[in-house]
Biotite code that builds the C-alpha atoms (Angstrom):
import biotite.structure as struc

atoms = struc.array([
    struc.Atom([9.341, 14.789, 18.421], chain_id="A", res_id=1, res_name="MET", atom_name="CA", element="C"),
    struc.Atom([8.062, 11.659, 20.287], chain_id="A", res_id=2, res_name="PRO", atom_name="CA", element="C"),
    struc.Atom([6.621, 9.843, 17.143], chain_id="A", res_id=3, res_name="VAL", atom_name="CA", element="C"),
    struc.Atom([9.227, 8.425, 15.031], chain_id="A", res_id=4, res_name="VAL", atom_name="CA", element="C"),
    struc.Atom([7.480, 6.220, 12.503], chain_id="A", res_id=5, res_name="GLY", atom_name="CA", element="C"),
    struc.Atom([4.437, 4.292, 11.724], chain_id="A", res_id=6, res_name="MET", atom_name="CA", element="C"),
    struc.Atom([3.886, 1.087, 13.972], chain_id="A", res_id=7, res_name="GLY", atom_name="CA", element="C"),
    struc.Atom([1.277, -0.567, 12.107], chain_id="A", res_id=8, res_name="GLY", atom_name="CA", element="C"),
    struc.Atom([-1.929, -0.514, 10.335], chain_id="A", res_id=9, res_name="TYR", atom_name="CA", element="C"),
    struc.Atom([-4.787, -2.215, 11.568], chain_id="A", res_id=10, res_name="PHE", atom_name="CA", element="C"),
    struc.Atom([-8.058, -2.758, 9.651], chain_id="A", res_id=11, res_name="PHE", atom_name="CA", element="C"),
    struc.Atom([-11.243, -4.928, 9.764], chain_id="A", res_id=12, res_name="ARG", atom_name="CA", element="C"),
    struc.Atom([-11.517, -7.526, 7.278], chain_id="A", res_id=13, res_name="ALA", atom_name="CA", element="C"),
    struc.Atom([-14.474, -10.376, 6.389], chain_id="A", res_id=14, res_name="LYS", atom_name="CA", element="C"),
    struc.Atom([-11.976, -13.057, 6.007], chain_id="A", res_id=15, res_name="ASP", atom_name="CA", element="C"),
    struc.Atom([-8.450, -11.968, 7.475], chain_id="A", res_id=16, res_name="PRO", atom_name="CA", element="C"),
    struc.Atom([-6.357, -14.898, 6.532], chain_id="A", res_id=17, res_name="GLU", atom_name="CA", element="C"),
    struc.Atom([-7.666, -14.769, 2.603], chain_id="A", res_id=18, res_name="LYS", atom_name="CA", element="C"),
    struc.Atom([-7.014, -11.051, 2.789], chain_id="A", res_id=19, res_name="LEU", atom_name="CA", element="C"),
    struc.Atom([-3.310, -11.331, 4.354], chain_id="A", res_id=20, res_name="LYS", atom_name="CA", element="C"),
    struc.Atom([-2.706, -13.937, 1.632], chain_id="A", res_id=21, res_name="ALA", atom_name="CA", element="C"),
    struc.Atom([-3.800, -11.608, -1.198], chain_id="A", res_id=22, res_name="TRP", atom_name="CA", element="C"),
    struc.Atom([-1.456, -8.796, 0.050], chain_id="A", res_id=23, res_name="TYR", atom_name="CA", element="C"),
    struc.Atom([1.355, -11.033, 0.554], chain_id="A", res_id=24, res_name="LEU", atom_name="CA", element="C"),
    struc.Atom([0.969, -12.538, -3.281], chain_id="A", res_id=25, res_name="GLU", atom_name="CA", element="C"),
    struc.Atom([0.292, -9.612, -5.146], chain_id="A", res_id=26, res_name="HIS", atom_name="CA", element="C"),
    struc.Atom([2.066, -6.991, -3.273], chain_id="A", res_id=27, res_name="LEU", atom_name="CA", element="C"),
    struc.Atom([4.279, -8.750, -1.063], chain_id="A", res_id=28, res_name="GLU", atom_name="CA", element="C"),
    struc.Atom([3.342, -6.797, 2.022], chain_id="A", res_id=29, res_name="VAL", atom_name="CA", element="C"),
    struc.Atom([2.369, -8.129, 5.391], chain_id="A", res_id=30, res_name="GLY", atom_name="CA", element="C"),
    struc.Atom([3.772, -10.157, 8.088], chain_id="A", res_id=31, res_name="GLY", atom_name="CA", element="C"),
    struc.Atom([6.585, -12.629, 7.284], chain_id="A", res_id=32, res_name="GLY", atom_name="CA", element="C"),
    struc.Atom([7.832, -10.555, 4.640], chain_id="A", res_id=33, res_name="VAL", atom_name="CA", element="C"),
    struc.Atom([11.534, -9.421, 4.497], chain_id="A", res_id=34, res_name="GLY", atom_name="CA", element="C"),
    struc.Atom([13.769, -9.672, 7.981], chain_id="A", res_id=35, res_name="THR", atom_name="CA", element="C"),
    struc.Atom([14.267, -8.299, 11.259], chain_id="A", res_id=36, res_name="ASP", atom_name="CA", element="C"),
    struc.Atom([17.070, -5.933, 12.295], chain_id="A", res_id=37, res_name="GLU", atom_name="CA", element="C"),
    struc.Atom([19.093, -8.939, 12.867], chain_id="A", res_id=38, res_name="LYS", atom_name="CA", element="C"),
    struc.Atom([18.209, -10.588, 9.510], chain_id="A", res_id=39, res_name="GLY", atom_name="CA", element="C"),
    struc.Atom([15.849, -13.245, 10.657], chain_id="A", res_id=40, res_name="GLU", atom_name="CA", element="C"),
    struc.Atom([12.557, -13.768, 9.441], chain_id="A", res_id=41, res_name="PRO", atom_name="CA", element="C"),
    struc.Atom([9.796, -12.392, 11.367], chain_id="A", res_id=42, res_name="ASN", atom_name="CA", element="C"),
    struc.Atom([6.194, -13.711, 10.753], chain_id="A", res_id=43, res_name="PRO", atom_name="CA", element="C"),
    struc.Atom([4.271, -10.963, 12.563], chain_id="A", res_id=44, res_name="TYR", atom_name="CA", element="C"),
    struc.Atom([5.991, -7.817, 11.142], chain_id="A", res_id=45, res_name="SER", atom_name="CA", element="C"),
    struc.Atom([7.044, -6.259, 7.790], chain_id="A", res_id=46, res_name="TRP", atom_name="CA", element="C"),
    struc.Atom([10.189, -4.477, 7.980], chain_id="A", res_id=47, res_name="TYR", atom_name="CA", element="C"),
    struc.Atom([10.150, -1.539, 5.242], chain_id="A", res_id=48, res_name="HIS", atom_name="CA", element="C"),
    struc.Atom([12.453, 0.694, 3.759], chain_id="A", res_id=49, res_name="GLU", atom_name="CA", element="C"),
    struc.Atom([12.766, 4.262, 5.173], chain_id="A", res_id=50, res_name="GLY", atom_name="CA", element="C"),
    struc.Atom([11.457, 7.129, 3.104], chain_id="A", res_id=51, res_name="GLY", atom_name="CA", element="C"),
    struc.Atom([8.689, 9.698, 2.928], chain_id="A", res_id=52, res_name="PRO", atom_name="CA", element="C"),
    struc.Atom([5.267, 9.095, 4.547], chain_id="A", res_id=53, res_name="MET", atom_name="CA", element="C"),
    struc.Atom([2.151, 11.594, 4.344], chain_id="A", res_id=54, res_name="VAL", atom_name="CA", element="C"),
    struc.Atom([-0.147, 11.163, 7.319], chain_id="A", res_id=55, res_name="PHE", atom_name="CA", element="C"),
    struc.Atom([-2.904, 13.517, 6.682], chain_id="A", res_id=56, res_name="THR", atom_name="CA", element="C"),
    struc.Atom([-6.734, 13.779, 7.145], chain_id="A", res_id=57, res_name="PRO", atom_name="CA", element="C"),
    struc.Atom([-8.792, 14.483, 4.387], chain_id="A", res_id=58, res_name="PHE", atom_name="CA", element="C"),
    struc.Atom([-12.111, 16.185, 3.990], chain_id="A", res_id=59, res_name="GLU", atom_name="CA", element="C"),
    struc.Atom([-15.258, 14.139, 4.842], chain_id="A", res_id=60, res_name="ALA", atom_name="CA", element="C"),
    struc.Atom([-16.565, 14.950, 1.288], chain_id="A", res_id=61, res_name="ALA", atom_name="CA", element="C"),
    struc.Atom([-13.478, 14.276, -0.468], chain_id="A", res_id=62, res_name="THR", atom_name="CA", element="C"),
    struc.Atom([-13.736, 12.165, -3.548], chain_id="A", res_id=63, res_name="ASP", atom_name="CA", element="C"),
    struc.Atom([-9.995, 11.244, -3.495], chain_id="A", res_id=64, res_name="TYR", atom_name="CA", element="C"),
    struc.Atom([-11.203, 7.737, -2.268], chain_id="A", res_id=65, res_name="PHE", atom_name="CA", element="C"),
    struc.Atom([-14.593, 6.219, -1.982], chain_id="A", res_id=66, res_name="PRO", atom_name="CA", element="C"),
    struc.Atom([-17.243, 7.695, 0.294], chain_id="A", res_id=67, res_name="ALA", atom_name="CA", element="C"),
    struc.Atom([-17.943, 4.369, 1.921], chain_id="A", res_id=68, res_name="ASP", atom_name="CA", element="C"),
    struc.Atom([-14.256, 4.172, 3.415], chain_id="A", res_id=69, res_name="ARG", atom_name="CA", element="C"),
    struc.Atom([-12.867, 6.086, 6.053], chain_id="A", res_id=70, res_name="SER", atom_name="CA", element="C"),
    struc.Atom([-9.161, 5.491, 5.179], chain_id="A", res_id=71, res_name="ALA", atom_name="CA", element="C"),
    struc.Atom([-7.001, 4.574, 2.375], chain_id="A", res_id=72, res_name="MET", atom_name="CA", element="C"),
    struc.Atom([-3.512, 2.985, 2.364], chain_id="A", res_id=73, res_name="ILE", atom_name="CA", element="C"),
    struc.Atom([-0.836, 4.336, 0.147], chain_id="A", res_id=74, res_name="ASN", atom_name="CA", element="C"),
    struc.Atom([2.138, 2.121, -0.510], chain_id="A", res_id=75, res_name="LEU", atom_name="CA", element="C"),
    struc.Atom([5.553, 3.211, -1.689], chain_id="A", res_id=76, res_name="ARG", atom_name="CA", element="C"),
    struc.Atom([6.529, 1.269, -4.541], chain_id="A", res_id=77, res_name="VAL", atom_name="CA", element="C"),
    struc.Atom([9.697, 0.540, -6.799], chain_id="A", res_id=78, res_name="ARG", atom_name="CA", element="C"),
    struc.Atom([8.938, 0.105, -10.560], chain_id="A", res_id=79, res_name="ASP", atom_name="CA", element="C"),
    struc.Atom([5.394, 0.667, -10.722], chain_id="A", res_id=80, res_name="LEU", atom_name="CA", element="C"),
    struc.Atom([4.878, 0.103, -14.470], chain_id="A", res_id=81, res_name="PRO", atom_name="CA", element="C"),
    struc.Atom([6.335, -3.577, -13.619], chain_id="A", res_id=82, res_name="GLY", atom_name="CA", element="C"),
    struc.Atom([4.331, -3.926, -10.645], chain_id="A", res_id=83, res_name="LEU", atom_name="CA", element="C"),
    struc.Atom([1.117, -2.888, -12.771], chain_id="A", res_id=84, res_name="LEU", atom_name="CA", element="C"),
    struc.Atom([1.908, -5.604, -15.379], chain_id="A", res_id=85, res_name="GLY", atom_name="CA", element="C"),
    struc.Atom([1.909, -8.218, -12.809], chain_id="A", res_id=86, res_name="ARG", atom_name="CA", element="C"),
    struc.Atom([-1.089, -7.093, -11.184], chain_id="A", res_id=87, res_name="LEU", atom_name="CA", element="C"),
    struc.Atom([-2.879, -6.890, -14.769], chain_id="A", res_id=88, res_name="ARG", atom_name="CA", element="C"),
    struc.Atom([-1.524, -10.479, -15.474], chain_id="A", res_id=89, res_name="GLY", atom_name="CA", element="C"),
    struc.Atom([-3.316, -11.585, -11.980], chain_id="A", res_id=90, res_name="ALA", atom_name="CA", element="C"),
    struc.Atom([-6.578, -10.026, -13.239], chain_id="A", res_id=91, res_name="GLY", atom_name="CA", element="C"),
    struc.Atom([-6.569, -7.146, -10.755], chain_id="A", res_id=92, res_name="ILE", atom_name="CA", element="C"),
    struc.Atom([-8.132, -4.023, -12.356], chain_id="A", res_id=93, res_name="GLU", atom_name="CA", element="C"),
    struc.Atom([-6.145, -0.776, -12.128], chain_id="A", res_id=94, res_name="ILE", atom_name="CA", element="C"),
    struc.Atom([-8.761, 1.809, -11.440], chain_id="A", res_id=95, res_name="THR", atom_name="CA", element="C"),
    struc.Atom([-6.599, 5.060, -12.025], chain_id="A", res_id=96, res_name="GLN", atom_name="CA", element="C"),
    struc.Atom([-3.080, 6.119, -13.218], chain_id="A", res_id=97, res_name="GLU", atom_name="CA", element="C"),
    struc.Atom([-1.418, 9.440, -12.950], chain_id="A", res_id=98, res_name="GLN", atom_name="CA", element="C"),
    struc.Atom([1.907, 11.048, -12.880], chain_id="A", res_id=99, res_name="THR", atom_name="CA", element="C"),
    struc.Atom([2.367, 14.632, -10.814], chain_id="A", res_id=100, res_name="HIS", atom_name="CA", element="C"),
    struc.Atom([5.354, 16.257, -11.551], chain_id="A", res_id=101, res_name="GLU", atom_name="CA", element="C"),
    struc.Atom([7.796, 16.712, -8.834], chain_id="A", res_id=102, res_name="GLY", atom_name="CA", element="C"),
    struc.Atom([5.544, 14.298, -6.715], chain_id="A", res_id=103, res_name="VAL", atom_name="CA", element="C"),
    struc.Atom([5.702, 10.935, -8.712], chain_id="A", res_id=104, res_name="GLY", atom_name="CA", element="C"),
    struc.Atom([3.451, 8.410, -10.127], chain_id="A", res_id=105, res_name="SER", atom_name="CA", element="C"),
    struc.Atom([0.371, 6.928, -8.897], chain_id="A", res_id=106, res_name="PHE", atom_name="CA", element="C"),
    struc.Atom([-2.024, 4.120, -9.515], chain_id="A", res_id=107, res_name="ALA", atom_name="CA", element="C"),
    struc.Atom([-5.028, 2.680, -7.640], chain_id="A", res_id=108, res_name="ARG", atom_name="CA", element="C"),
    struc.Atom([-6.198, -0.812, -7.214], chain_id="A", res_id=109, res_name="ILE", atom_name="CA", element="C"),
    struc.Atom([-8.946, -2.547, -4.478], chain_id="A", res_id=110, res_name="HIS", atom_name="CA", element="C"),
    struc.Atom([-8.244, -5.536, -2.611], chain_id="A", res_id=111, res_name="ASP", atom_name="CA", element="C"),
    struc.Atom([-10.639, -8.244, -2.699], chain_id="A", res_id=112, res_name="PRO", atom_name="CA", element="C"),
    struc.Atom([-12.879, -6.621, 0.028], chain_id="A", res_id=113, res_name="GLU", atom_name="CA", element="C"),
    struc.Atom([-12.935, -3.178, -1.905], chain_id="A", res_id=114, res_name="GLY", atom_name="CA", element="C"),
    struc.Atom([-10.385, -1.457, 0.275], chain_id="A", res_id=115, res_name="ASN", atom_name="CA", element="C"),
    struc.Atom([-8.507, 1.066, -1.929], chain_id="A", res_id=116, res_name="PRO", atom_name="CA", element="C"),
    struc.Atom([-5.003, 1.046, -2.246], chain_id="A", res_id=117, res_name="ILE", atom_name="CA", element="C"),
    struc.Atom([-2.952, 4.060, -3.910], chain_id="A", res_id=118, res_name="GLU", atom_name="CA", element="C"),
    struc.Atom([0.598, 2.635, -5.201], chain_id="A", res_id=119, res_name="LEU", atom_name="CA", element="C"),
    struc.Atom([3.201, 5.752, -5.354], chain_id="A", res_id=120, res_name="TRP", atom_name="CA", element="C"),
    struc.Atom([6.692, 5.745, -7.012], chain_id="A", res_id=121, res_name="GLU", atom_name="CA", element="C"),
    struc.Atom([8.289, 8.874, -6.069], chain_id="A", res_id=122, res_name="PRO", atom_name="CA", element="C"),
    struc.Atom([10.338, 10.713, -8.397], chain_id="A", res_id=123, res_name="PRO", atom_name="CA", element="C"),
    struc.Atom([14.019, 9.285, -8.911], chain_id="A", res_id=124, res_name="ALA", atom_name="CA", element="C"),
    struc.Atom([16.596, 11.151, -7.131], chain_id="A", res_id=125, res_name="GLY", atom_name="CA", element="C"),
])
């Protein structure tokens, strides 16, 4: 298989610097988070943990995420209840919470520009 992983997620923003700061503050995601393979900080990349990832198109008429958005990011997390508590404390609305046996727990938020973000905590084990 020639593809070995996801190399990036790029999207348009009305205010890229403000949105980048929001992701770093609330989700600790984006450039400069963590370290590279040598343990050095990297201002451009986010070095993430390996694990499961779903890459799939949805039907154009799906109601799984807003019709005015062509994509939704799904972030794999640890301690979803703790993260949701911090997000609520920061005034971020949690628009959906659910658990699917064998798949894990999910929550939905939106960034300041309305982009949907699904937070997923896979089942332990």
